[in-house]
C-alpha positions in Angstrom: -9.1 156.1 -49.9 -8.2 158.5 -47.1 -10.9 161.3 -47.1 -9.8 164.4 -45.1 -12.4 165.5 -42.6 -12.8 169.2 -42.4 -14.3 170.5 -39.2 -16.7 173.4 -39.5 -16.0 176.1 -36.8 -18.6 177.1 -34.3 -22.1 176.1 -35.4 -20.7 175.5 -38.9 -19.7 179.1 -39.6 -17.0 178.1 -42.0 -13.7 176.4 -42.5 -10.6 177.8 -40.7 -7.7 178.7 -42.9 -9.7 179.0 -46.1 -9.8 182.5 -47.7 -13.3 184.0 -48.2 -14.8 183.6 -51.6 -13.9 186.3 -54.1 -17.0 188.2 -55.3 -16.9 189.1 -59.0 -19.2 189.8 -61.9 -19.6 188.2 -65.3 -22.3 189.1 -67.9 -24.2 191.0 -65.2 -24.2 188.0 -62.9 -22.8 188.2 -59.4 -20.4 185.3 -58.7 -18.5 184.0 -55.7 -15.4 182.0 -56.5 -13.8 179.7 -53.9 -10.3 179.1 -55.3 -8.5 175.8 -55.0 -5.9 173.9 -56.9 -7.8 170.7 -57.6 -8.6 169.3 -61.1 -12.3 168.7 -60.3 -14.4 171.9 -60.1 -17.9 172.3 -58.6 -20.7 174.5 -59.7 -23.3 175.3 -57.0 -26.8 176.2 -58.1 -28.9 177.8 -55.3 -32.6 177.6 -54.5 -34.8 180.7 -54.9 -36.7 183.2 -52.8 -37.4 182.4 -49.2 -35.4 179.1 -49.4 -32.4 181.0 -50.8 -32.5 183.4 -47.8 -32.3 180.4 -45.6 -29.5 178.8 -47.6 -27.1 181.6 -48.3 -24.8 181.1 -45.4 -24.9 177.3 -45.8 -24.0 177.5 -49.5 -21.1 179.9 -48.6 -19.9 177.3 -46.0 -20.3 174.4 -48.5 -18.1 176.3 -51.0 -15.5 176.8 -48.3 -15.6 173.2 -47.3 -15.1 172.0 -50.9 -12.3 174.4 -51.5 -10.6 173.2 -48.4 -10.6 169.7 -49.8 -9.1 170.9 -53.1 -12.2 171.6 -55.2 -12.5 175.0 -56.8 -16.1 176.1 -56.5 -18.3 178.7 -58.1 -21.6 180.1 -56.8 -23.6 182.8 -58.5 -26.9 184.7 -58.4 -29.4 184.0 -61.2 -30.3 186.8 -63.6 -32.4 189.6 -61.9 -32.0 187.9 -58.4 -29.6 188.5 -55.5 -26.8 190.8 -56.4 -27.1 190.3 -60.1 -28.2 192.9 -62.6 -31.8 193.5 -63.6 -35.3 193.8 -62.0 -37.0 190.5 -61.3 -40.3 191.6 -62.6 -38.9 192.7 -65.9 -36.9 189.7 -67.0 -38.3 188.7 -70.4 -36.1 185.8 -71.5 -37.6 182.4 -71.0 -34.2 180.8 -71.1 -32.4 183.4 -68.9 -31.7 181.1 -65.9 -30.7 178.1 -68.0 -28.4 180.2 -70.2 -26.9 181.6 -67.0 -26.0 178.2 -65.7 -24.2 177.4 -68.9 -22.4 180.7 -68.8 -21.4 180.0 -65.2 -20.1 176.6 -66.2 -17.9 178.2 -68.8 -16.7 180.7 -66.2 -15.9 178.0 -63.7 -13.8 176.1 -66.3 -11.9 179.2 -67.2 -11.2 180.2 -63.6 -10.2 176.7 -62.5 -8.8 175.1 -65.6 -10.4 171.9 -64.2 -10.8 168.8 -66.4 -14.1 167.7 -64.9 -17.0 169.4 -63.2 -19.6 168.4 -60.6 -22.9 170.3 -60.5 -24.8 170.6 -57.2 -28.3 172.1 -57.0 -30.9 172.7 -54.2 -34.6 173.4 -54.8 -35.1 175.0 -58.2 -31.3 174.8 -58.5 -31.7 171.0 -58.5 -34.0 171.2 -61.5 -31.5 173.5 -63.3 -28.6 171.2 -62.4 -30.4 168.2 -63.9 -31.2 170.3 -67.0 -27.6 171.3 -67.4 -26.4 167.7 -66.9 -28.9 166.5 -69.5 -27.0 168.6 -72.2 -23.5 168.7 -70.9 -21.3 165.8 -69.7 -20.8 166.1 -66.0 -18.5 164.1 -63.8 -21.1 164.2 -61.0 -24.6 165.5 -60.2 -25.8 166.2 -56.6 -29.5 167.0 -56.1 -30.3 168.6 -52.7 -34.1 168.3 -52.1 -34.6 169.2 -55.8 -37.7 170.5 -57.6 -38.7 167.7 -59.9 -41.4 169.5 -61.8 -41.4 173.3 -62.3 -45.2 173.5 -62.7 -45.8 171.8 -59.4 -43.2 174.1 -57.8 -45.2 177.2 -59.0 -48.3 175.8 -57.5 -46.5 175.2 -54.2 -45.2 178.7 -54.2 -48.8 180.1 -54.7 -50.1 177.9 -52.0 -47.3 178.9 -49.6 -48.0 182.5 -50.3 -51.7 182.1 -49.5 -50.9 180.2 -46.3 -48.4 182.8 -45.1 -50.5 185.9 -46.0 -51.4 186.6 -42.3 -47.7 187.3 -41.9 -46.7 188.6 -45.4 -49.5 190.8 -46.8 -49.3 189.9 -50.5 -51.0 187.5 -52.8 -49.4 185.4 -55.5 -51.2 187.6 -58.1 -49.5 190.7 -56.8 -46.6 189.9 -59.0 -46.3 191.0 -62.7 -49.0 189.8 -65.1 -48.3 186.1 -65.9 -45.8 186.0 -63.2 -45.9 185.4 -59.4 -45.0 187.0 -56.1 -44.1 184.6 -53.2 -43.6 186.4 -49.9 -42.3 189.5 -51.6 -40.0 187.7 -54.0 -41.0 188.2 -57.7 -40.9 186.0 -60.7 -41.6 187.5 -64.1 -43.9 185.8 -66.6 -40.9 184.7 -68.6 -39.2 183.2 -65.5 -42.4 181.4 -64.5 -42.6 180.0 -68.0 -39.0 178.9 -67.8 -39.8 177.1 -64.5 -42.7 175.3 -66.2 -40.3 173.9 -68.8 -38.2 172.2 -66.1 -39.2 168.6 -65.5 -36.5 166.2 -64.3 -39.0 163.3 -64.6 -39.5 163.7 -68.4 -36.1 165.3 -69.4 -33.4 163.1 -70.9 -31.4 161.2 -68.3 -28.6 163.3 -66.8 -25.2 162.7 -68.5 -23.4 162.2 -65.2 -21.3 159.2 -64.2 -22.2 159.7 -60.5 -25.4 160.9 -59.1 -26.3 161.7 -55.4 -29.9 162.4 -54.4 -30.1 164.0 -50.9 -33.7 163.2 -49.9 -36.0 165.3 -47.7 -37.7 163.4 -44.9 -41.1 162.0 -45.8 -41.1 163.6 -49.2 -42.8 161.3 -51.8 -41.4 163.5 -54.7 -37.8 162.6 -53.9 -38.6 158.9 -53.8 -40.5 159.2 -57.1 -37.5 161.1 -58.7 -35.1 158.3 -57.5 -37.3 155.7 -59.1 -37.6 157.7 -62.3 -33.9 158.1 -62.7 -33.2 154.4 -62.0 -35.8 153.4 -64.6 -33.9 155.4 -67.2 -30.7 153.6 -66.3 -29.1 156.1 -64.0 -27.1 154.7 -61.0 -27.8 156.9 -58.0 -26.7 157.1 -54.4 -29.1 158.3 -51.8 -28.4 160.4 -48.7 -31.0 161.6 -46.1 -31.2 165.4 -45.9 -30.6 165.6 -42.1 -31.8 168.8 -40.5 -33.8 169.9 -43.6 -36.8 171.3 -41.8 -34.7 173.4 -39.3 -32.6 174.6 -42.3 -35.3 176.1 -44.5 -38.1 177.0 -42.1 -37.0 180.5 -41.1 -34.0 182.5 -42.3 -33.4 183.9 -38.8 -33.7 180.6 -37.0 -32.1 178.5 -39.8 -29.7 175.8 -38.5 -26.9 174.9 -40.9 -27.3 171.2 -41.8 -23.7 170.4 -41.0 -24.1 166.6 -41.1 -25.6 166.8 -44.6 -22.8 169.1 -45.8 -20.2 166.7 -44.5 -22.0 163.8 -46.1 -22.1 165.5 -49.5 -18.4 166.6 -49.3 -17.3 163.1 -48.3 -19.3 161.5 -51.1 -17.5 163.8 -53.6 -14.1 163.1 -52.1 -14.6 159.4 -52.1 -15.4 159.4 -55.9 -13.5 162.3 -57.3 -10.1 162.7 -55.8 -8.6 166.2 -55.8 -5.3 166.4 -57.5 -3.9 168.7 -54.8 -4.6 168.9 -51.1 -3.9 172.6 -50.6 -6.8 174.5 -49.1 -6.6 177.3 -51.6 -4.5 179.1 -54.2 -3.9 182.7 -55.0 -7.1 184.4 -56.0 -7.2 185.8 -59.6 -8.0 189.4 -60.2 -11.6 189.5 -61.3 -14.0 192.4 -62.2 -16.4 193.2 -59.5 -18.3 196.2 -61.0 -21.2 196.5 -63.4 -23.3 199.4 -64.5 -27.1 199.4 -64.7 -29.4 202.1 -66.2 -28.9 204.5 -63.3 -26.5 202.9 -61.0 -23.0 201.4 -60.7 -22.7 198.5 -58.3 -19.4 197.0 -57.0 -19.1 193.8 -54.9 -16.4 194.3 -52.2 -14.7 192.7 -49.4 -13.4 194.8 -46.5 -12.3 194.6 -42.9 -9.6 192.4 -41.4 -8.6 189.7 -43.9 -11.5 190.8 -46.1 -14.0 189.1 -43.7 -16.9 191.3 -44.6 -18.9 191.3 -47.8 -20.8 194.3 -49.2 -22.3 195.7 -52.4 -21.5 199.4 -52.9 -24.0 201.2 -55.2 -23.8 204.7 -56.4 -24.7 207.0 -59.3 -22.3 206.4 -62.3 -19.4 208.8 -62.5 -20.3 210.6 -59.4 -18.2 210.8 -56.1 -20.5 210.3 -53.2 -20.6 212.5 -50.2 -23.6 210.9 -48.5 -24.1 207.2 -48.2 -26.6 204.9 -46.5 -25.2 201.8 -44.7 -27.8 199.0 -44.9 -27.7 196.6 -42.0 -29.0 193.1 -41.9 -32.5 192.3 -40.6 -32.3 189.1 -38.5 -30.3 186.7 -40.6 -31.5 187.9 -44.0 -28.3 188.4 -46.1 -27.5 191.7 -47.8 -30.2 191.5 -50.5 -32.9 192.0 -47.9 -36.4 190.5 -47.6 -37.8 190.0 -51.1 -34.7 191.6 -52.5 -35.9 194.9 -51.2 -32.5 196.2 -50.1 -31.1 195.8 -53.6 -34.1 197.7 -55.0 -33.6 200.4 -52.4 -29.9 200.8 -53.1 -30.3 201.0 -56.9 -33.3 203.5 -56.7 -31.3 205.6 -54.2 -28.4 205.7 -56.7 -30.7 206.9 -59.4 -31.5 209.8 -57.0 -27.8 210.5 -56.4 -27.5 208.8 -53.1 -24.9 206.0 -52.6 -25.2 203.1 -50.3 -23.4 200.0 -49.0 -25.3 196.8 -48.3 -23.3 194.7 -46.0 -23.4 191.3 -44.3 -22.4 191.7 -40.7 -20.2 189.0 -39.1 -21.7 185.6 -39.1 -24.4 186.4 -41.7 -24.5 185.6 -45.4 -21.1 186.1 -47.0 -19.3 187.3 -43.9 -17.4 185.2 -41.4 -17.5 185.5 -37.6 -14.8 187.3 -35.8 -12.2 184.9 -34.2 -13.8 183.5 -31.0 -17.1 185.3 -31.6 -20.2 183.6 -30.2 -22.4 182.2 -33.0 -25.5 184.1 -32.0 -24.6 187.7 -33.1 -28.0 189.5 -32.9 -28.4 192.2 -30.3 -24.7 191.9 -29.4 -22.5 195.0 -28.9 -19.8 193.1 -30.9 -21.8 194.2 -34.0 -20.5 197.7 -33.3 -17.2 196.5 -34.6 -18.9 195.4 -37.8 -20.4 198.8 -38.4 -17.1 200.6 -37.6 -15.4 198.5 -40.2 -18.0 199.5 -42.8 -17.8 203.2 -41.9 -14.0 203.0 -42.1 -14.4 201.6 -45.6 -16.9 204.2 -46.7 -14.8 207.0 -45.4 -11.4 205.6 -46.4 -12.2 204.3 -49.9 -14.8 206.8 -51.1 -14.4 209.9 -48.8 -18.0 209.7 -47.7 -18.6 212.6 -45.4 -22.1 211.7 -44.2 -22.8 208.1 -43.3 -26.5 207.3 -42.5 -27.6 204.0 -41.1 -30.7 202.1 -42.0 -32.0 198.8 -40.6 -35.2 196.9 -40.0 -36.0 194.8 -36.9 -32.7 193.8 -35.3 -30.9 195.9 -37.8 -32.8 198.9 -36.6 -31.6 198.2 -33.1 -28.0 198.0 -34.3 -28.5 201.3 -36.2 -29.5 203.0 -33.0 -26.7 201.7 -30.8 -24.1 202.3 -33.6 -25.3 205.9 -34.1 -24.8 206.5 -30.4 -21.3 204.9 -30.4 -19.8 206.4 -33.5 -19.8 210.2 -34.0 -19.0 209.7 -37.7 -22.6 208.5 -38.2 -24.9 211.4 -39.0 -28.3 209.8 -39.0 -30.3 206.7 -38.5 -33.5 205.2 -39.9 -34.9 202.5 -37.6 -37.7 200.5 -39.3 -39.9 198.3 -37.1 -37.3 198.1 -34.4 -38.2 195.4 -31.9 -36.2 197.0 -29.1 -34.5 200.3 -28.4 -32.6 198.7 -25.5 -31.7 195.1 -24.9 -31.7 193.4 -21.5 -28.4 191.7 -21.0 -30.1 189.0 -18.9 -32.4 188.1 -21.8 -31.7 185.0 -23.9 -31.6 186.0 -27.6 -32.4 182.5 -28.9 -35.4 182.1 -26.6 -36.7 185.5 -27.4 -36.5 185.0 -31.1 -38.5 181.7 -30.8 -41.0 183.0 -28.1 -41.5 186.7 -28.8 -42.3 188.7 -25.7 -45.9 189.7 -25.4 -47.5 192.6 -23.5 -50.2 192.1 -20.9 -52.7 193.7 -23.3 -51.8 191.2 -25.9 -52.7 188.4 -23.6 -56.0 190.0 -22.6 -56.9 189.9 -26.2 -55.7 186.4 -26.8 -57.4 184.9 -23.9 -60.8 185.6 -25.5 -59.6 184.5 -28.9 -61.5 181.4 -30.0 -58.6 180.0 -32.0 -56.2 180.2 -29.0 -58.8 178.6 -26.8 -59.3 175.8 -29.2 -55.5 175.2 -29.3 -55.5 175.1 -25.5 -58.3 172.6 -25.3 -56.8 170.3 -28.0 -53.3 170.5 -26.4 -51.8 172.0 -29.5 -50.7 174.9 -27.3 -49.2 173.7 -24.0 -50.8 175.4 -21.0 -47.4 175.6 -19.4 -46.2 177.8 -22.2 -49.1 180.2 -21.9 -48.6 180.4 -18.1 -44.9 181.1 -18.5 -45.5 183.8 -21.1 -48.4 185.4 -19.1 -46.2 185.4 -16.0 -43.5 187.2 -17.9 -46.0 189.8 -19.2 -47.4 190.4 -15.7 -43.9 190.7 -14.2 -42.9 193.3 -16.8 -46.1 195.3 -16.4 -45.7 195.3 -12.6 -42.0 196.2 -12.8 -42.8 199.1 -15.1 -45.5 200.4 -12.7 -43.2 200.3 -9.7 -40.1 201.6 -11.4 -40.4 205.1 -10.0 -40.5 203.6 -6.5 -38.0 200.8 -6.8 -35.6 202.9 -8.9 -32.3 200.9 -9.2 -34.0 197.7 -8.0 -36.3 197.8 -11.0 -35.3 196.3 -14.4 -37.4 198.8 -16.2 -35.8 201.7 -14.4 -32.2 200.5 -15.1 -32.9 199.9 -18.7 -34.8 203.2 -18.9 -31.6 205.1 -17.9 -29.9 203.5 -20.9 -32.7 204.5 -23.2 -32.5 208.1 -21.9 -28.7 208.2 -22.4 -29.0 206.7 -25.9 -31.5 209.2 -27.2 -30.1 212.1 -25.2 -26.7 211.5 -26.8 -28.1 211.5 -30.3 -30.2 214.6 -29.5 -27.2 216.5 -28.1 -25.1 215.6 -31.2 -27.9 216.7 -33.5 -28.2 213.2 -35.1 -31.6 212.9 -36.9 -33.4 209.6 -36.0 -36.4 208.4 -38.0 -38.4 205.7 -36.2 -40.6 204.0 -38.8 -43.3 201.4 -38.0 -45.9 199.5 -39.8 -49.3 200.0 -38.0 -49.7 197.5 -35.3 -46.1 196.3 -35.4 -45.1 194.7 -32.0 -42.1 197.0 -31.8 -44.5 199.9 -31.0 -45.0 198.2 -27.6 -41.4 198.8 -26.8 -41.7 202.4 -27.8 -44.7 202.8 -25.5 -42.9 201.1 -22.7 -40.2 203.8 -22.7 -41.9 206.9 -24.1 -45.6 206.4 -22.9 -48.6 204.8 -24.5 -49.2 207.9 -26.5 -45.4 208.2 -27.4 -45.5 211.7 -25.9 -42.0 211.1 -24.3 -40.5 211.4 -27.7 -41.2 215.1 -27.6 -38.2 215.6 -25.4 -36.1 214.6 -28.4 -36.4 217.2 -31.3 -34.2 215.1 -33.5 -36.5 212.1 -33.5 -39.5 211.6 -35.8 -42.1 208.8 -35.7 -43.7 207.7 -38.9 -46.4 205.1 -39.5 -46.9 203.0 -42.7 -50.4 201.7 -43.4 -51.1 198.3 -45.0 -47.7 196.9 -44.4 -46.3 193.9 -42.5 -43.1 193.7 -40.4 -41.0 192.7 -43.4 -42.3 195.5 -45.7 -43.6 192.9 -48.1 -46.3 194.9 -50.0 -44.8 196.9 -52.8 -46.7 200.1 -51.8 -45.0 199.9 -48.4 -41.6 199.6 -49.9 -42.3 202.6 -52.2 -43.3 204.7 -49.1 -40.0 203.6 -47.3 -38.0 204.6 -50.4 -39.6 208.0 -50.5 -38.8 208.4 -46.8 -35.2 207.4 -47.3 -34.6 209.8 -50.1 -36.1 212.7 -48.1 -34.1 211.6 -45.0 -30.9 211.7 -47.0 -31.6 215.1 -48.7 -33.1 216.9 -45.7 -31.7 215.0 -42.7 -35.0 214.0 -41.3 -38.4 212.6 -42.2 -41.8 214.2 -41.7 -43.5 213.2 -38.5 -46.8 211.5 -39.4 -47.2 209.8 -36.1 
């Protein structure tokens, strides 16, 4: 059989010539349908939590790849997750996720009119895919690094949460009673019980004629699952999960496992030929709005050829005049870390304040601009993304007052976009890493090796743990020397800037900072700088405005606020509540109280 090979563009951003997935809603679930004319349809079941943040872009691209080969494909967010309705902590149905997979299967069959279906699942989505295939006849089943036993998975989540607590300041027990919190993501007691009921090793054998297990490297659980399925008479094919570790280790540094995607798509094409080779067909008109207790949310596409995805949330039956535009942090897609941005948007709507959560180009559900470099962070090209979103807010809803809000890299984008676009009437920059970006700096390297100040290294050089890593060779001396040299160089350059002037990097960048903040002051644009205590971004503020931040006094439009007991990602619920209160006050008064 001649299997068409579909090349993914630029670092696997997507398939050229394939229309973006159409967002829609069904039964309070957020769905994404990749239309195609084939007779074999595919249902994609995602992982959850941190793993889902890493996988969103990859799942979008897998859907595009499959649609390009002629397979109509549906993705969706589980109940009370992602863009779907409901609060994660309040879900009280112990079959909610399994019922949702069955409802999604019905929806896929209706949308595609396909005669056969393949179900693909990763992580906990793999357990749900196997559960679905144990009850319903499936043409094929693909398990991508699946969870074999839900009980074991919950223990792993609790252990991961404890291990990462120095970074994410929550415990597993910070979730609802009987439930769990993992790095800010929440499972209700009912959902945790539903996970416990999932066990591929003990469930009836999947009713699928073809099964593919994509195995993680050195993972005994996958080998055990393969043996279990074969013992029960299943015939399975096995494929290595190439690039798995780089794929799921960090949402911002996640590398799309392009070879694995191509392997899965080729396996499907070799066994289930598509009845048509057209990349796509006309999209059906699908509902995209649902109403919650105090909000109305609409999933939208906007910009050239609908390249951008967003979720617009407002108070029901109220025309908004003010709206926040939420910008991505790192490569977290539009739901935000721990689904915080969804929670913010819906709570703001209850207070009468609208918002648009968007994926900028190259993130989550949004494609790159033609010819755009794959590394989009800290790039002026992102200004075009913000302009497109502001155009939509003003043009579609008549919003008169657009306010930007972002964290980390999103905070930097909020500042530069507020300077560039006079339609923007305010900016909230949370834990911004930079207020100016050195064009000679490599983004990839900086993300992997964060810049440290000289004071940071003074403290680290007397840290026993660091000294132990140096002695054992776990931390290469060359890396320490390189970073220390960079810190010394920056400190010296800052000290000599008044003398060297234009020959000093600090002096040149300082002029950009002064112009940026001066422009916003002169236009009367309120700017709220918000930091968690001890956040490394405060070092950048100190570099430009003095160690005591006194230089900010020259900008009456700027306030500086500190949040206690929080981490960079705003993981603890009290920190999020404090930020929500700040956002409401910023939108209603145009500023935030200065507690710095």
